[in-house]
N, C-alpha and C positions, 0 to 999 in steps of 0.2 A: 426123500427131495422133498416130502412135506411141511416137516418141520422146516427147513429152511428158507421154505417159502413163506409160509409163516409169521419168520421171524424176521424178515425185509419188508414184510404188508404192514404185519398189526401194529399196532400205535403199543408202544412198551409203558408211558405213564401216562397221566391227563394234562391235557393241554395247561399249559400258562394262563393262569386266571388274574394274576396277578397283574399282568400283560393287555388284557379283554377285559377288565374292571377299571386301567387308564385310557383306555381304547375308547372305551366306551360311556368314559363321562369327560373325556377331549368333545368328542362328537354329540353327543347334548349340551355341552356348555358354549363348540360351536353355534349351532342352531338356536342357540338362548342369545345368542351376539347377534348374529344376523340377523333373529325379530326386532331388534334393540335399532341397529344403525342400518339398517336398511329401510324400515317402516317408512322415514318423513322421506327419500326418496322416492321408495317404489309409486306413494302415494302422489305425488309430484306428476313425477314421468307419465305410469301406468292407471293412475286413481285407483290403485289396492295395496292397501299399507302390507298383506301379504304375499304379494309379484316374489318379491328373491325367493323369499322361507319357501313359493309351492315348485318355482322353478329347481332348491338347492333339493328340495325329497326327492322330487321328481328324476330330474336328472342325477341327481349324483348317488341314492341313497338309491331306487330306482334300478342304477347299475351296480354299485359300487355296493349291494350286499350279498344280490345274486355272485356277484366276484366276489367276496367276501368267503363266501358259502362255498363257490368249487373252490378257490385257494386253499379252504378248510378241507375241506374230506379228497380232492384231490392227491393224488399218493405225489408228493416232492417227489423224488424221484423221476416222476413220469414228463414232467419240467423238461428233464437232460437233453433229451435225442429233439425236443421241439423246441430249445432256443433257439436253433439257428433261422429257421420259418418263421417264429414270432419276430424277429433282429427283421429280416426283409420283410416282413410286414407290415410294420412300424415306421422303416427309413422308407416303405411308398410309398406308404401312407403322408408322413412325410412329407416328400417330394410332390404331391399331389395339391401340396398348396401354395404350388407356382405354380399351377393350370388355373382354368377359369372359375374350379372347384374353387379355390381361395377364395379369401376374403381380408380387406386390411383394412387396420384399426387402427386410428394410429403412428399412420407409418409404417407400421409392421403389420407383414404377412402370414397370420399362426394359428387362421380356424379354417375349416375344412367345409363348406355347406353343404352338405349332400341334400336337400330342401327338405325333408322330417327331420334332420335332427344335427348340427355345428356340432363340432366339437375342436380340439387342440392337439394334435397329431401328438407335436411334441411328449406331450404328456405322458405317451404311452413309450416313449426312448427313455424314462427312471424306471419301466418296468423291465423292457425286456434288454435293454443294454447291460442294466446289469448281471439277468441272470444269464444275457452269451456268455460274459467274462468268468461267474463261475461255474462254466458249464466246460466252456473254452480252459482253463487254469486249474479245475477241480480232476482233466481227465487224464492232464499230461503234468506231471511236476518238471519237465525240460521246458514249458512253457514259461515257467516260473526262476526258472536259473539260465539257461541260454543265452545269449546278446539277438545273436541272428533268428534265432526259433521260437522266444519267444517275448522279449523288449522291442525286436525293432516292426513283428507286425502288430503287434499291442497300442506303440504311436501309431504306425499307420490306420488302423483301425478309429481309434481314439479322435486322427484329423479329420476323416472320411466323417465322423460324427458332426464332431461340432463345425466342419464347415459345412453341411446342413442347416446347424442349425443356426449361426450366424450367418446364412443367407437371407433370412427371413424378417428383423435379427431378430434372436433368441440369445442374447450374451449369458446371460444368468441361470439360465436351464442348461445350456452346454457345460457352466461351471461346473453347476451338480451331478450332471450326471459325471464328466470327467473328472471328479475328485471323490465321487463315489467310487469310481470303476478302477480308480487310484490306491482306492484300498481295499478293495477284491484283492488287485494284482498283487501288493505289495504282503499281503493275507496267504497269499497260496502257497510263499515260502521265495521271492523273485530277493534276488540278493540288490543289497543298499545301495552300493557304489551306481550301481544305473538310476538311482537319486539324484547324483550335478547335473548328469543328462534329461532327468525329467525338467527341473527344474530350471534348466539352460534353455530347456528345446518350449516351456510356458515363459519367461522372460523372453523370449523370438515372438512369440505369437504373442503377447502381453503389448509389447511394440507395434508390432504392425495393425494390429485392433484399432490402438490407436489415433496412431495413420492417417486406419482405414474411415475412419469415422469421428470425429473431434466430436461430436455430442459426449463418449464416455469421456475423453476428460476436459470435457464441462461441469461435471456432474464429479469427477476427482478434486477436481478443485472449487468445488463447490464443500466438498467435503471436507477442503487440509479450509477454507477458507468461506467458512459463511459468513462472517459480518462481512465480507467483498464480495456476496452472491448476491445477485438479480434479486430482492422481494418476491415478485412478479416472474422471477423465473424457475430455475433450477432449486435456490435456496429456497419458494415457497415453500414446496413441499415439502423440505426437512424443517421448517419452526415450523409451518402449523401442527404437525406432527407431536415437536420435542411441547409446544404449545396446548396439546390435547395431554400426553402427558401429564407435566410439570405442574395444571391443572385438576390432575387425580388428588394428588393427595395421599397420606395413608388411606382412606373408608374409599373415596371418591366419591362424584357429586351425586349417586345415582341412576341407578337403571335407564334408561332412558332419557337420559333429561342429557345427555353432552352435547353441547351450543356449537359448536363444531365441527360434524360430521353430514352437518345440510350446507350450509353455505363456505366452511371454510379449507373443511382438513378435504382435500383432494384422494379419491380409490375406498372411503369410509368401509367400501365393505368388499376389497381388495386385500391391496398389497398392505395396505396402511386399520384391518380394522384394532392389531395388537395399541393402537394409541384412540380409538374407543372405547373399546375396555379398560385401561391402562384411567382412559376418562372416569368413566363412572362410578368402574369397580373397583379404584383406586388397587395403592401399588399391593394388598392382597388379595385382590385377587386377578392381579397380572402375575403375581408369584404363583398364586392355587394351580394357574393354568400354565405356569413353567415348570412347578413342579412334576407334574401331571406328561410332560411333556420327559422331560428327566426318566420318571421314572418310565415310559414305556422304550427308550430309547436304553438305558441301562437292563432293562427286563430283554431286552432283544438280543442286545450283545453276549449278556450270559445264556438264552438260547442257545446264539451260534456255541459257545464255549463248547455246550454240552450235546452237538452236532452230533450223530454218529459219525457223519464220515465228513471227508474237501469238502464237495460239493452241497452239501446242504446246511456246510460251515458259512462257506465264504456267498453263497447267496441272501442269509440272514446278513449276515456282515453288507450286502450289495445294499440289501429293502433298506437296512433298518441305518448305514450312512446318509440316504438323498433324503429318508424323514428329517433326521439331525440335524443337516445341512444349511438342508433348508430351512426350518423349522429359525434354526441360529442366522441366519442371513436376514431375511425378514426380519427378527424380532431387532436385528443389530445395525439392518438398515435404516427400520422407523425412531430407533430410540438414532442413529445417530453417530455410530458409530462404524457403520461401515460407510460407501456413498448409498445410494439409490439405487435400486435394482428392479424391482415390480416385478416380483416374485412372492404367490399367494402362503399364507398360513397355513400347513397342511393341517386338514380334520375342518379348519376355522374356517378363512374367507372364502366368500361365496367365488362357485366353480366349478359343475357335478363334474367335467373329467378329470377334472383335480384332486377330488374328495371321493373317484370312483375309482382310481388308479389308487392313490394309498390303500384305499378299502382292499383290493388284491392284494396291495402288498402285504398288509395284515394277516390275515387270513396266510396267505403259505410260510410266513412265520409261524402262527399258533399253527400250524402244522407239520411241521418242526420239531417245534415245543414239545408233539406229541411223542419222539420218536427219539429222546436223551439217552445217551451213554452211561 
């Protein structure tokens, strides 16, 4: 019995240092770029060029580093019985934005203000929902193969979480979480003939979203016909982002020398930070960052492939899918490949809650990497 306990709880191999190295490079890269992208705005608004950088370090690293270490050292198997409670807690926190504790910014109610601390509880769902789906499917094979015991409850659960997020509204966050959950569900062994039903449900939901919120259709029109878009409306953000990216050329205009980040480019420290990277560091700098993300995502899926049990494999697939999907959407939107979304670039954009959540995910992935089969 003692040997059995040792085999279950003691690491079997060293952690994935390639994953860790790429992660460390991306986080450092993010702080270096944020220092440049935010300095002029911070000086203008607060009289302190390092205001946003210090906030990112305090709120992002201050919570993210302990979260990373907890995720790394807390045995991942012990997360399975906690999954349902963590999901309920994050759903409850997300619902609190509709109370007096919620804060509305630019027409969206996504922030929760606790007085001493404010955060976006929807970011927590990126962590807890894939965790719960991995726990739910990883412990019962029939939930992937049975229509009534698995697929229907899965659709209901996704609809409930999506409904909460769409009320904020936080459409892209909902899409990222749901697509990652679908990856986990089908990786658990779900039958592929469920795909048409899932696709039909997604099309109906998309049509309903457009009918209820015309601004979503306006974003799609801007994406499909940028030459006809209002240059001072939806088309402005797209145009300025592409101008910044195009002006960077091969080597960029130089670190800290962006001409668009202060006066022209919307959200240069948030969802448009990749445009600042491309302008200042050029194709070489932007491609280097994308390569680091590729390494993180590739190594993440390799960790999942060699995970010792279904729950660990599905958990890593869920987390690395969230990271990969959000990176893909952010870069694609800023580059004009997708409609504008408003989601940050993982580990790089300003946002303490986002950075902390992604670092926790990375810690859990590193944890699983120590138990290769």
